[in-house]
N, C-alpha and C positions, 0 to 999 in steps of 0.2 A: 406143616409149619403153622404155628398158632397165629402169627400176625401181631399179637400183643402179649406182653408179659408184665405183671406188676413188679416193679423194682424198688418201690418205696412203701414199706408196710411195717406197722408197729403191732407187735403181739402183746399178750398179757404181761410180758416182761419189761415193757415200757411202763413201769409201775404207775398206777393212777393216771394213765394217759391212753395207752392202747387197750382195746377191748377185744382183740382177735385171739381166741383160744388157739393154742398151737395145733391141736388135733383138727380144728375146723378149717385151717388155712389151706392145706393141700386138697381137702374135699371141695372147697369153694373153687380152687383152681381147676380141678377135674371137671366139675359141673359147668364151668365157664368155657371148657374146651381149651384151656391154657396148658402148655406143656412144661412150664416152669413157674416158679414164684420165689421172691426174695424175702428175707427177714432183715429189717434195718431198725432195730430197737435203739432208743435214745441212749447213747453213751455206754451201752453194756452189750454183752454177748451171752448172757445167762441161758437164753433159749435156743442157742445154736444147735446143740446136739439133739435135743428133743424134736426140734423143727426138722432137722435132717432126717431123723428116723421116721417121723410121721409122713414126710414127703415120699420117702422111699417105699413105704407101705402102700401109698396111693398111686405109685408109678409117676410121680411128678418130680421134675428136676429141682433140687433145692439150691438156692443161691444164698450163700452166707454173706451177711453184710452188717453194717452198723451206721447209724446216723450220729457222727461224732460232733462234739462241741469244739470249735476252733477259737482259742483265746484271741481277744482283740489285740493283745500285745504278746508277751511271752507267757508260757504256762507257769512260769515262776513268779509272774507279777500278780499280786493279790492285794489290791489297794482300792477297796470300795466298789461302787456300782459299775465303774468303767471296765472292771475285770471280771465281773460276775457273768456266769452262764457261757457266753461265747456264741459265735455264729455256727449255724448248722451246716454240715457237709455229709453227704451220703457216700460211703465207701463200700464197694462190692469186691468180693474175693474171686480172682480168676483162677488161681492155682495154689499149690501148697506154699510157695514162697509168699504169696499174697496173704494166705491165712496166718502164717507165722508173723508177718509184718503187722497185720491188723490186730492180732492179740497182743503183740508187743506194744503197739500204740495205745490200745485200750487200757492195758495194765499201767502204763506210765501216766495215762490221763488221771488215774486215781492216786498212784503213789507220789507223783510229782506235780500234777496240775490241778488237783481237786480244789475248787473254790466255788462253793454253791453247787457246781456241777463238775463232773470229771472232764477236764479240758486237755486237748492236744494243742499244738501250735505249728507254725510253718516249719520249724526246725525238725520236729518229729515227722511231719508229712514228707519232707525232703528225704529224711533218713530211711523211712519205711514205705516209700511209694511203690516199690517194685511189686508186680503181681496184683495191683489193685486198679479198679476203675472208679473214678470220682464223678458224682453228679452234684450240681450246684445247690440242690436242696430247695426247701420251701421258702416262704417269705422271710423266714428267720435266717436264711443263708446270707453270707457276706455280700454277694452281688446284688440280690434283691434289696437288701437293706441300704446299700449305697444308692441304688436307683430311687428308692422311696425318699431318701434324703436329698434327692436332686443333684447328686454328685456322680455324673456319668464317667468322669475321668477316673474316680476311685473304683467304680464298678469295672471299668475296662482294665485297670491295673490288677485288680483282684483276679479277674478272669485270666489275664495273661500269666499271672504267677501260678495259678492252679494248672494251666495248660503246660507250662514249662516243667512243673513238678511231675505230673503224671504222663505227659506226652500227648501228642496230637490225637492219637487214637484211643486214649483212655480218659478223656475228660469231656463231659457233656453238659450243656445248659439245660436245666430242667424246667419244663413247662407244666403248670398246674392251673386248674380252673374249677374252683368249688363255688363259683357264683359270688366271690368276694370282690369288692371294689379295688382293693389294693392289688389283687392279682391282675385285674383288667388294666390297671395303670402300669404294672411292671412288664406285662407281656410284650408290648411294642418295643420296649427297650431291650429285652432279651433277644427278640428277633433281629434287632439292629446290631447288637453285639455279635450274634451268630454270623451275620454277613460280613461285618467289619473284620473280625478276627478268625473267620473260617473255623468256628467251633460248632460241632453238630448239636442238634436238638434231641431231647428225649422227653416223652410224655409220661407223667406219673400221676397218681391220684392220692398220694399221702394217706394210705388206707389205715384207719384206726378202728374200724369195726367191719364185720363181714356183711351184715344186712343193713339196709338203710334204716330199718325200724329200730336198730340198736343205738341210734344217735343219742337218744335221751339218756340211756344207760352210761354211755361214754361221757356225756356232759356231767352226769353226777360224779363220776370218777374224777374228772377235772376239777369239779367244785371242792371235792375232798382235798385234792392236792393243793389248791389255791386258797383254801379256807373261805370259800364263798358258798352261797346257797343257790340252788337251781331256780328258785322262784324270782331271783333278781335278774334272770336272763341267761342266755347261753354263754359259756365261757369265751373269753377273748381268743380269737383265732379259730373258733369252731362255731361260728354264728349260723352256719347252714348245716343241712343234713346230708352233705355230699361226700363225706370222707369214708365211703364204704367200698367194698370190693366190686368195682364196676366191670361190666362185660366188655368184650372187644368192640362190639357195636357202639356202646356208650362212649368209649374212649375215642373211637374213630369219628364220631359225631362232634366231639369236642376239639380234636386235634388233627383230624385227617387232612385239613387244608395246609398244615405246616410241614414243609418238606422233610421227610424222614423221621419225624418225631415219634410216630407210632411204630414204624418199621424198625427203628433203632432199638426198641425194647427187646425185640427178638434177637437182633444182632448182638446186643450186649449179653443176653442170656446164653447165646451160643458160645460166647467167649469165656463164660464162667464155668469151669470144670474142676471142681474140687470135691474129693470124697474123703470122708473120715476112714481111717484104718482101725477098726475096732478089734482086729485079731492080733494087733501088735501092742507090746508093752513098752511105753516110753518112760524112761527114768531120767532124772536130771543128771547132767554131767558136772563134775567137780574137779578143778585143777588146783592142788595145794599151792599156796603162795611161796612156800619154802623150797620148791623144786623136787620134793619127794613124790614118789608114786602114790596114788590113792591108797594102795595096800599099806605101804610104809607109814603114811600119815595116820591112817586109822589105827594101826598097831601102836604108834607112839602115843596116841590119845588114850588107848586102853592101858598101856603101861603107866602113864601119868595118873590116870584115874585110879588104877590099882594101888599105886604107891600112896596116893592121897587117902584112900580108905584104910590102908594099913597104919599110916601115921595117925589117923584119927581114931584108931582102935575099933573100926567097924569090921575088920577081918582078923580072925585069930588063926594064925598059920598052924597047920597040922604037921605031922612028921615029914611030909613031902616037901615042906617049905614053899617058897615062892614058885619053884619050878613046877609044882603040881598045877597051880593055877594058870601059869603062863602057857604050859603045854595044852591045857584045856582051851585057853584063849586062841592058841594057834590053830587048833582043830576047828573051832567055831569060825575063825576067820577064813579057813580054807573052804568051808561050806558056803560062806557069804561070797567069797571070790568066785566059786564054781557057779553059783546062781546068778552072778553078774550084779550083785547088790552093793558092792563096796562103795561106789560113789554115792549111792542113795544114803547109806549109813553115814 
């Protein structure tokens, strides 16, 4: 048993933010003696499959996740600064149901909630919570933001809501310490909330680069994203060089005094057991609105399209007339049916 697992990590797919190369992540985990590692890119899951494959090659358990943006109001509200970006929340996949729910949420965050960032909301979290573990995230999370604003009641209500959505065993208050004053201010309040509401703690390091020496490179990426220059100082939120892939010993030194915070990382990793099935072909399902079978629906489209081309003069019928074309269409449809592609077409 490892004793510690990184559950909050941003790869190169957190564009102009994360500087962890996919191929380097499981190697770092193996070198640190960790048996698992998570990927939690900002709002996207582009790197999930590549990350999974790289981990399997190194004998490291991959944990698929995402750090989503939770809209301050509804994902449909898009009215200026108050609705921009959203609060951070880390979601980790426990099983196939969780993976399907996470990709459904992330997809809707773009198609329905995009406003500066791809955003989910509490309605989506409630609908798609099954099979997921939630961590309260970094300083940009809803709970730390309420604490920093001096509103402990709001922080408590936010925590209660997330616990009710994901369940007592699937929601954790996230502790971080990168040497930042805001984190030191938030920490006592998180510990208090944990005791008051009986919500377990978990230690993370918000990994944005593998080696400490890569802090400068990641700072340059952030400057490109925010249209600043590195000579003006380190980007806001990354003022220290502590966002690297830390060892178990380093994490124990930071959080070993907090009950269960380090140990719970391994507990969570053990609960996350999802594997991609690359040997299976997954095609979309389609149910026609008019009550037809997929075969009959596709055939009716073909007949309508055929008639349209005849009327437009694009098809000149030969001696066999329409029957020759329709019989050929029937044969081709039978092949499509036999291959299982009808609903795809």
